[in-house]
Each structure stands twice: as structure tokens, then as C-alpha cells.
N, C-alpha and C positions, 0 to 999 in steps of 0.2 A: 461619605467618610473623607476625612482630611488626608492630605498626602502622608502625614506622619502615621495616621491610623493604618493606612494601607501598608506602609513600610513595616510597621510593628507587627501586622498580621502575618506577613510572609517572610520576614527577614530570617527567622530561625527555622523555617520549614525546609525540608530537603528539596533540592533543585528549585530554588525560589524564583529565578529570574523570569521565566515564562509566565507563571501564574501572576506575578506582580505586574508585569507589563499588561497582561490581559485585564487585570483589575483596574488599572488606570484607563485602558482603552475602553472598557465597558462603562466606566463612570463618566468619562468625558466625551466618548464617541470618537476620539482620536488620541494620539500621543503628542502632547504639546511639548515645547521646549522646557517648560517648568517641570513637567512630569518626568522627562528624561533626566533633568538635573537632580530631582528628588531621588530617583531610582539609583543614579550613579553615586550620590552621596550615601544613600542608605545601605547599598551593597558594597561600598568602597571599590567601585569599578570606574576606570578612566572614562570620562564622558565621550571621548572620541571613539574608543572601542565599543561602547554601548551604542552609539549612533550608527557605526558600521554594521553592527549586528542587527539592530532594529530594521534598518533600511534594506537588509538582505532579504527579509521575508516579504511576501506579497501582500499580506492582509493587515499588517499594522499600518493604519492610515496616519499621515502626518498633517492632514488638513481637517478642519472642523466638519463634522457630519459624515466623515468617511466610513465609519462603521455601518451606517444605515444605507449608504449608497449601493445601488444594485451592482453585483458582480455576476456577469453572464458567462456560463461555460462556453468556450469556443474550442474545446477539444475536438479531435478528429471526428468522432461520431456525432457530436452536437452540431458541428459545421455541416455535416451531411444532412442534418435534420432542420437546419434553419437558425442556428445559434447566432450567426452574424446579423441576420435580419432582425432578430429580437433586440440585439445590442443596438443597432442603428435606430430602431423604433423608439427605444427608451431614451436614447440621446436626443432624438427629434422632439420628444415630449418635454425636454428640458431637464431630465434627470442626469445626475453625474454618474452614469453607468460606465463600467469598465469591464474588460474581458478578464477571465481567469482560465488557467489551464484545466484540463479534465478534472471534474470534481466528484467522480465516482458515482454518477447517476446515469450511466450509459443505457441502463434498462428502463429509464423513465425520463427521456430528454424533453425539454431543455431545462436544466436546473439554473435557477437564479438565486444567489445568496444575498439576503438583505438582513443586516443585523445578525440575529442568531436563528433565523428562519430560512429554510430551504423552500423556495417556490419552484413550481415546475409547470410547463405547458408548451404547446406547439407554436403559440403566438404570444406576443406581448399582452394581448387582450385577455387571454385565459390563464394567466399565471395564478397559481394558488398553492397553498401548503399541501405537500404531497408526501404521504408516509413512504418509508423505504419499502420497495416491493419485496414480498416473500420469495423464497426460491421457487422455481418452476416445479409443479407437482411431479413426483417421481415418474418420469415418462418411460423409463426402461424397466420399471418394477424390479429393480435390483435391491440388494440389501445395502442400506446406507449406514454410514458411521456418523459423520458430522451433522447430517440433516435428518437423522432418525427421529428426533423429537421436535425439531425446530418449527414445524408447521402446527403443532398442537397449541390450542388456545391457552394463553397465560404462561407459556414456557419462559417468557422473559421477566416473570415475577419470581420472587423467592419461593412462594408457596407452590406455584405451578412447576418450577424446576425441581423442587424436592419431590413433588408428586410423581414426576417422571424419573425418579431414581437419582436426582441430583444430590451431590455431596456424599453419596454412599462410598464412592471411591476414596475420597479424602478420609472419611471416618475409618476405613479399613487400613489405609497406608499409615496413618498416625499410630497404629498399634504395631507396625512392622519396623524393620530396619531400613534406613534410607537407601542403603545399597541395593536392597531388594527392588525398590521402585525403579532405580536406574537400570538394573538388570532386566526388568520386564520391558521397559521402553527400548532398551538396546535389542532385546530379542524380537521385538515387534518390527524392527527395521524402519521405524518412523524417522523420516528425514525432514529437514527444514522445508516448509511450504511457501516461504517467501521468495524463493527463486534460487538460492544457493544449493539447497539439497544436502546440507551437512548433516550427518547422523546425530539425532537429538540426544540419544543416550551417551554418545561419546563426548558431546559438548557438556552435558551435565556432570559427567564423571570428572572431566578436566577441572571444572569449577569446584566440585566437591573435594578433589585431591589437593587443591591449592591452599596452602596454610597461611593465607592472608585475609584479613577481615576489616570491615564488614563486607560480605558478599551481597550481590544484587541479582534480581530477576528483572529483566526489561522486556516488555512486549512491544514489538515493532508494529504499531497500528497506524503507521504513516503510509497509508495505501495510496501512493501518488502515481503509480504506473498507469498511464492512460489505458482505458479499457478494462481495468481491474476494479471490482466492487464486491468481491466475495467476503472480505473481512468485515465490510459494513453490515452485511446481512447477518453474519454470526454475532456481531456485537449488538445489533438491534433486536434480534429474536432469540439469542442464546447467550446473553451476557454472563450468566453465572457459570456457564461451562468454561469461559475464559478465566473467570476468577478462580474457579476450582482448579483448573489446570495450572495457574500460576502459583497457587498455594502448594500444590503437590510438587511443582518444580523447586520451590523454595525449600520444602522439607527435604527433598532429595539432595540438594546442593548445600544446605546449611545457610541459606540467605535469610536475613531478618527483614529485608526491605525489598520493595518492588515498585516498578513504574509502568503504567500504560501510556506510551507516547502516541497520542491520537492526532491524526491530521486535522487541521483547522476546518476543513470543508464539511465535517460531520458534526454540526452543532447540536442536533437533536440526540445523536449518539453520546456526545459529551455529557449532556444533562442526564441521560438514562444511566450511564456508567457511574456517575457520582451518586445517584440515588441508590443504585444496586450496592455500591461499596458501603454506603451508610447502613443499609439493611443487613449486609453481611457482618458488619462490625457489631451491630445491635444483637445479632443472633449468635455471637461468639464464634463466628467463622473467620474473623480477621482480628488482628491485634495481639494482645497478650494471652497466653494460655489458651490456644485455640482448641475448642472441644475438650477442655480439661486435660490436654495432653502435655502441657508444659512447653509446647512449641509456640514461638512468637513470629508473626509476620505482619508487616504493615505495608499496605498497598495504596498507591496514589495515582491519580490521572494527571498527566501533564499534556496540555493541548499545544500543538505546534502552531505555527503562524503562516504556513504556506511556503513550502520549499521542497521541490521534488528530491533534491539531493539528501534530504533528511531521512529518506528511506534507506540510504546506505548506513550501515550500523555505526561506523566511525563518526559520520556527520551527525547522526542521531544522538550519540553519546555526548558529543561536543555541544550540541544544542541543549540537551538536558542539563548539562553543567553550566549553561549560561555563556558559553564561548561562541565565537564565530563558527558556524556549522560547516567547516571544511572537513573532508575525509581525513582520516588518520593514516599515517604510514603503518604498514604491517610487515614483519612483527614489530612489537608485541601484539598479541591478539586479545580481544576482550575477555576471554576465559581466564586470563591472568592479570590483565591491565585494562579494565573496562571503565565503568562509572567510577569517577573519582580515583582512577588508577588502581581499583581493587577488582578481584575476580567477579565477572559478570556473565550471566547467560542471557544472550539476546535471542529471543524466539519470536516467530511470527504468530499472529492471531490463530490462523488455521492450525498450526502445529500444536499450540497450547490447548485449543479446544478439543483436539483428538485424544489428549492424554486421559481424561476421565473415562472415556469409552473403552480405551485399550485396557486400562486397569480393571474395569468392571467385567470385560468379556475375554480378556487374555490376548497374549501376543500372537498365538497361532490363529485366533479368529481374525485379527486385523490383517495378518499376512494373507489369509484366504480370500480377502475381498478383491484382490487384484486378479487379472486374467492371465492365464498361462503362468509364466515364471515371475510375473510382476507382483509387487506387494502393495496392498492398501488402495486408497482412493485419493482423488484430487478434485478440488473444487475448481470449476471452470466458469469464468465470467464471459458470456457470449453476447456480442452486440453487433450492430451494423445492419447490413442488408440481409436480414434473416426474419422469418415469420414470428418466431417465439424467442426473443432475446431474454436473458436472465441468467441466474446462477444455477448450475447443474453440478451434482456430485457424480463423478464418473469413476469406474474402476480403471486403474492404470492398465494400458494395453487396449483400451476400447478403440475401434476404428473411428477416425475422425468423421467419416461420412455417416456413420451411425448417429453420432451426435448432431451433425448438421442437418441431415435429412429426416431420419426416423424420429428423433427426439424433438428437434427444433423446427421442423416443418419445411426446411429448405428456403431458397430465395423466393421472392414474390413471383406470381404467375408471369410466364414469358421471359423471365430473367435467368441467367446462369451465374454461378459463383466464379469470379475471376481470380480472386486471391483471398487469403486469410493472413492475419498476423499471428505470431506466436509471442508469448511473454509480454502482452500488451503491445508496445512499440519496440521494445528492446530486442526482440528476436527477429525483427525484419519481416519480410513477406514470404509466404509460400504460394507458389503459383498453382493454378488449376491443373497443370500438367501432371502433378505428382499426388494429388489428393486421394486417388484410388487406393494407394497402398500405405497411407499414413495412419499410424496408430498413436494414441495419446500417451506417450512415454518418452523420456529423454533419449534413450539409445536410438530410437527410430527418428525422432525429430532432429537430433544432432547429426545423424547421418546425411541429412539434407541441408546442413549448414545453419541450423537455427537451434533453439532450445525452448523448452516448455515454460521455464521460469515460474512466475507467479500465477500463470494460467489465464491470462486475458486474451481472448480470441476475438478479433474484429473481422467481420466479413465484408468484402467488397464485391459487388456484382459487376456485370459486364458494362454497366453504364459509367463506371468510375474511371477517371483519369489517374493512372497509377503514378505518373510522374508528379502530379499535384499532391497525391496522397503521401508520396515520399518527401516532397518539399515540406508539407505541413508537419510531418513527423520530425524531420531534421530541424525545422524552425523551433519546434518544442524543445529539442535537446539543446539547441544553441541558447535559447532563452533560459533554460534551467541549469546550464553549466555553471558551477560555482566559481570558476575562474582561477582556481588554485594552480592548475597546471596548464601550460600553454598548448599542448597537443589537443586537448579537448576544447579549451576556450577558443582557440583560433580555428581548429579543424572543423568543429560543428558549424561555425560561421561560414567558412569557405565552402563547405559542402552545401549549405543552404543557398549560397549565392549561385553555385553551379546548377543546382536544381531549379533555380529561379531564372535560368537563361542568361545569367550575367557573364557567361563565357561562350556566347553564341558564335564568336569569331573562331573558336577552335573546331578542328575537324572532330568527327565522332571518335576516331582512334585516340587523338590527343586528349579529348574530354574524358574518355574512359580511363586512359593511363593516369591522368592527373587525379581523378576521383579515387582510383584504386590506390595510388601512392599516398594520398592524404589518409585514407582509411587504414592502410597498413601501419603508418606512423602512429596513428591514434591508438590502434589496438596494442602496439608494442610498448608505448611509452606513457599512456594516460595513467593518472593516479588512482582511478577507481573505475567501477563498472560502467558508469555513464559514457565515458569516452571510449571504452573498449567495446561497448554494445552498439553505439550509434552507427558505426560503419556497416552493420548488418543491413540497415535500411538501403543504402546505395548498392551494396553487393547483391542483395536479393533482387533489387529493381533491375540491375543489369543482367542477372541470371535468368529471370523469368519473363521480363518484358523489354527485351532489347529493341523491339520494333517501336515501342512507344518512346524510348529514349532517343532513338534515331530520328523520329519525327520531331521531338521537342528540341533537338540540337541542330536541326537542319536549317 
């Protein structure tokens, strides 16, 4: 297709910039100067602004052949498994291989992205296309919510999903009042599962009550937190649950449009979602007059281009609108001023996939899934030095050691668990000293100075150097800082330097004081959660592994 054909195809579509850039990138294998000029002219965007936006993302190549060049995951888990060795081998073979941050395949390392295909293998010689792993078989024999149908053959097809009861919740709610839907979700106490934990029903009510139009539903599927890959498995094996959940959210809030903002590193998921949306439209489940109810909802996939910060909802919305993906100042909040400055409900994949189950079985049922006074379940992505890594659905309040040892098999023979991360990397480390009494719920985890967040748990056994692990984590945050605010931009870089031994002339006391001062400034003044969370890495390192810090700084 010519430049003008591509411009004409996307110019009048909602949120056109990202799909238009992908169209040029896919056609040419990179984004040329002429392509950027065509996009800037077609969308009436200043070329300098467009260039700054394009070069902010990791995966838009500006050199010929860049789309097909191998990108090797060098996230924390993959580095432990040999990711750097694969990268160097591919380079030695003359390939233009580059590294990429954690790409959400921690349960099947090492992933290598080339074109629109994910390869995986333990060495460069055995890389091959690898399907997304299914969740671990229910090891605790508990009642599941999100994973109750996901392992059934064909569940990711429309016929298979409907055979498992899919879209029965939608058919029921379309006959009801929208407020009844929100009331049920509120009564269930379903909270955001992307990390913030905001009550879902309260968010939907705020959007519904706002008298500004058009409203939007946005699914945050930019699963960029290292060690998190739960949303990937839901979209790969239960995509219609996400679609049904979004339609129900749209009905409850009065939104006629919605977007799935999908991370770039899931190309196979992107193709599957587009196919599923087409099937849903053909079946009358999306578009005008859904199931002859008079309700209208249009849903689109918008693929990101590689930027951790786009997991933050303000950055995501700016990216969706074609702006530079900086975080937004709050207030105002997306529920009143979201996509295109209109009321918007931004929800995580896991949150939205839970909605049909709750409406089918009731709020009390969902509450009963937790242990003790806790409500519901949480998906945990478990990786690292553990026998059975993968995705697990756990009841809130489950003892961490039950998950690690009884369900996941514990560490390898002869090894012991030295530390685990919480919330991917954002929650820092928890040392082996406190694992006995730890339960998987925010009140318990927060009492130890961390938080559960999106539910990515990395395991480090007693062979690992925790100062190096902390350095690699902080280097990731420094690389992914958007640069909008100087506390995060400078603070993550300075902490990386300190963890790299670049202040070895300091005494341990002075090193500790400086690191703590930087962390406190970042937490108090950073513009978004990246800068606020990064200091958890150094704080927890000093708390649980002071002897390793002392050795590294001596």
C-alpha cells in the first residue's frame, strides 16, 4: 500500500497514531524519514513532536531491517537463565541482535522476538516458536474464578467459550438496569488487579455519574512489570472473557467505545485478539444493537511499541491519544478526564476477566473465595529459582510458603530460598527471615514494607548475589524512567551507580545515608509510581541483606 493509502485507512479511526505507525513499520520493516513525514502531514502533527514520540518507544526501528532483527529478553529472570549469552551468540553470528526488557515469558525463558514471532529456548541453537504456557494445573484443588475454564480445550474460540457459559452474563445484564451491574460489582468488593487496588464498582459509578460524553472503557494490557505474565495467559486462553467483561463495563458506565492497549511484546496475542473481535462483531456481540438490546459498543486493539511507563494509566492514555507518553498530573482523574479528556474507566485485564464470573455466580460467591476475612482471588506469576514456575490463582490470604513449597515444589535440591520479590520489581525484596509468617494479601505484605501489586513473584535462591539483583532491578528502572521529573530521572541513575560500586570511596554508613536520602526524595517528589516504587529495591536490600551490602562496599 502507498503512503497515502495507509494514511487514508487510519486517519479517521479512533486513536490512529499507533496503528498507523505500526502499518508503516510492518510494511517497510522500519520507520523511514519519509514515512514519518507522511504521518506528520496526514495527522497534522508537528514532525519534531512525532519524532520525539517515536524514538521514545523501544521497538519502533529507525534502521532498515530493524523489525526482523532479534530482540533478546535480558530481564532479571532471563539473565539468570542465560539471556546475555544468547544475545552475545546471536551478535557473534553477525545478527543485529539487541536486548529488550522483560517480555513476559518468565515461565518459558529465553524469549527472542523477531518480526511478529516469539521464539524461545535455553540456547541460541534451540530457539523456536513457543506457545504461551497454560496456567499450572490447579495444585491446591481450590475453587478458581479466573482459571475455572481456561484449561478447557477450545476455550479461546467463540464456540468453546460459549459452550463454557460465555456471554451468558452479558445476555442477562443487557435485560437489567446498568446500576444493578455496578451494584453487584461493588458488593463483590472486586478491586483493581493491576496494582493500585482501587474498588472497581466505585470507579464505574464515577464514570456513569459523569455527564460528559463520549465515555470510554480502556483495558490496560501493557503488562510490562518484570516478572508479571498473568494477563498474557488470560488473553491467550480466555480472550472472550476479557471482551465480555469490557462490554459489561461499557453497559454499566454508558460507554460506546473501548480500547485494549496491548504491550508490543505479545505479537501472537495481538493477532488472536483481532481475530476474536472480528468474530464477536460478526456474532452481534459488538457494534450496533448488541444482542438486539439497542446498546452500542465498539472495541479496538491498540498495540503499544515498548515502554514500561505506559503501564501507568496517564502515560497509557497519552500514548493512546498519540501524545508523548508522559504521566499525567492528578487531579483530574481519568474517571472524569480520561481518553480525549472525557470520562474513562481504565481497568486491568485480570479485573475485567473476573466480571462475567462474578455476575454469573454472585457477589457473595466471589467474596467467599478468599481465606478468612479476605475477599476473592489473585493471579500470581511465579518465576526464578523454583521447580514449577508459572501462573497460579490463589485465594487472598494464602500463606506464601504454601505457594512456594506445596504448590510450586520449592527450590532445586540442595538450595534454599534467599529472597523473593513482590509486585514484580516494584515491591523490592522480602528476605528469607520473614517468609514463615507471610500471607498473600496487601495488609500482611505492606506490614513488611512491600506490596503485592500486580502479583509478580521472583524467587532467588542462596546462590544469587542480591546486590547484583538489586543493581539489575535499578538499572531497569533507570532505563525505563520517562524523564519527565528529575527525582526519578536522576535518582534511579544515581542509585544504579551506587549499586554498581561507583561510590566505593564512601564508608558503609555514608553509602547507606546517601542511598536512603536519594530514595526518600524520590518517594516524596516523583511524578508517578515508577519513581516512588524504585527505592523499595535499595531499602529492602539494606533491610534484609546488610552483610552483602557491606561486602560490596568494602
